N, C-alpha and C positions, 0 to 999 in steps of 0.2 A: 262334773261328777260330785265334787265336794265344795261346799261353801261354808266357811266359818265366819260368823259375824259377831264382833264385840264380845268374844267368849272370855269369861272370867270364872275363876274359882277362888273362893275365900275360905281359908281354914284357920280357925282360932284367931280370927281378926286380921289375918295376913293374906294378902292377895298373892297366891302362888302362880296364877295365870291372870293377866290383866288386859282386858280389851283387845284381844288378839283377833285380827280379821285377815283372811286370805281366801283365794279360790284355787281349785285344782281342776284341770281338764282331764278327761278320761285318758288313761295311759301315761300320764305325766309322772315324773320321778322328782321328789322333793327331799332334800336333806335338811334336817333341823340340827343346827349347831348352836353352841353356847356354853358358858361355864357351868360347872356343877351347881345345882340349885337354881338354875335360871328358869325352870318350869317346863323343860322339854318333855319329860315323861308324863307330867301332869296334863299337858296339852294332849298328848297321845291318848291317854286314858279317857279324856273327855270326848275325843273323836270316836274312840272305840265304843263308848257308851258304858264304860265301867263306873264312871262317876258322873253325877249330875252337875251341871254348871250352876254357879251362883248368879250368873247373868249371861246374856247373849244366846246364841243358837248355833246348832250344827245341822246342815242340810245335806243329805246324801241322796243322789239320784232324784233330785227335785222333791224329796220328802223331808218333812220336819222330823229330824231324828232326836234332837234335844232342844228344848226351849223352855222359857218361863220357869227355870229352876228344876226341870223334870227331864228324865230320860223317857222319850216317847216311843222309841224303837229299841227293843232289847238288843244287846250285842250280837246274839246269834242270828238276828234277822237283818243285820246291816250290810251283809255281803262284804265284810271286812275280815281279814285274817291277821292274827297278831303273833309275833315271835319276840321273845325277850332275850337279853344278854345271857341270863342263866337258862339254859335249855331245860325247861321243866317238862320232863317226860313221865308218862304213867308207868309205874314200876310193874303193874300187872299185865302190861301189853308188851309184845316184842316190838322191834323196830318198825316192821310193816304195820302192825296194829296201831302204833302211835301215829305213823304218817297217814293212816286211813281214818283216823278218829273223826276229823271234821268233814269228811265227805258225806254228802247227803244224796239219797236216791241210789237206785241200782241194787243188785244183790251183792252178797259178800265177795264173790269172786271178782266182780267188776270193780268194787271199791279197792280190793287188794291190788288189782292190776294197775289202777290209776296211782295208788300209793307207791308201788314199785317203780313206775315211770318217774314220779317226782323224786324218789330216792336216787335213781340213776342220774337224773339231771343235776342233783346235788353231789354226785361223785360217790354214791354208795350203791353197790350191787350185791346180790347174793346174801342178803341179810335176813332171809326167812328164818324165823325161830330164834333170832339173836336176842338174848336177854339184854335189855338196855343197861343193866348194871355193868356189863362187860365193855361198853362203849367208851372210847376216849372222849375227852372234852370236845375235840374237833368233830368227832363222829356224832356225838349227841347234838351238836349245833347243826350239823347237816340234816339230821332227822327232824329237828325243830323247824328248820326252814322248809324242808320237804313237806311237812304237815301243813304249813301255811300255804305253800304253792298248790297242794293237792285240793285244798278247800275250794268251794265254788265262790270265789271272792273276786270283786272288781278292784279292791284296794288292799294292799299289804301295809301293815303298820309294824315296823321293825325297830325295836328299841335296842341299840348297840348290838346288832347281831354278830359283829365280828370282834367284840371286846374281849372274849375269853379264849381266842384261838391264836395259834402262832402265826408268824408272818407269812409263811408259805401257804398255810390253809386259808388265811385271810385273802390273799391274792387270788387263790383258786375260787373261793366262794364269790368274790366280787365279779369275776368273769362269768361264772355260772348264773348268778342272779341277774346280771345285766342281760344275758341272753334270753331270759324268761320274761323280762319286763317290756312294756310298750304294747301297742295295739290296744286291747281293752283292759289290760292289767297295769294299774299304777301302783306307786309305792311312796310311803313317807318313811324315811330312814333317819333315825336319831343316831348320830355318831359324834365322837370327840375328835375325829381325825378328818381335817379338810380334804385329805387325799382321797377319802372314800367318795366325797361329793364329786370330785374331779373325775374319778374313774367311772362313776355311774352317769356322768353327764347331767347331774342333778341341778335343778334350781335350788338356791340356798335361802332358807329362812334362818336368820340369826336372832337368838333370844338373849335377853339380859334382864335380870330381876323381874321375871314373869311377863315381860313385854317383848313384842316383836319389833326389833329396831332396824332390821334390814331384810329386804326381800328382792331377789333378783338373780341373774346369772352369776356364777361364781366369780368370774373375772371382774365384773362390775363391783361386786361387794368387796372382794379382796383388794381391788385397785383403789378403794377409797371413795367410790361414787356414793356410798351410803354412810360415810362418816369415818373419822379418824379411828374411833375405837374399833369399828368393824375391820378396818384395814389392819390395825395392830393385832387384833385377836387372831385373825386368819393367818396373818404373816408370821405369828409366833407359833403356828401349828396347833392352835386350839387349846 
């Protein structure tokens, strides 16, 4: 589904992503971990098509999506859905309208029905007409994740989706998200907590200084099969 080859991005002479390569199968779940400033979010933005690479390429569904320093397929045509740590919701839309925003095709009633299903899957029901300004942080994050899930996407790109929620909400969202993944829907999840990777059963990509230094099952990476630094980082809890 996804193939990243020697992907790099240089900003002001500094390589914030450097020669990153990996493949993902349809329905696979990948967790990207690493210290702050290691290039995790920058890599996600390159995959989403928000930024053009300085070198290397991104292939999605056997199409060249980014290559030769250019974005060849716009983000809205990549069949990817993105959710960030800060749940950026549209203030002029209610909760259902926000969740329905990225749905393509069908009439308004069908789009709203699909949005309500995604909201219920994320633990929100009966939110018709709910002003997003009245949502708690955890509720706003549920709407943000529902919007990503409701989109016609084959790949979710989630940047610290549990970073601004409390412990109980985090545990609930992990269970709900895991139930929706698999089959034809895969995910790349940036997280600072190795426990998220374990809960999601995710393959681990570990980054440091813009480079991919470990790639494999969590137990193998945390057990030192990919190097002492990887073992120490994961063992220290990220």
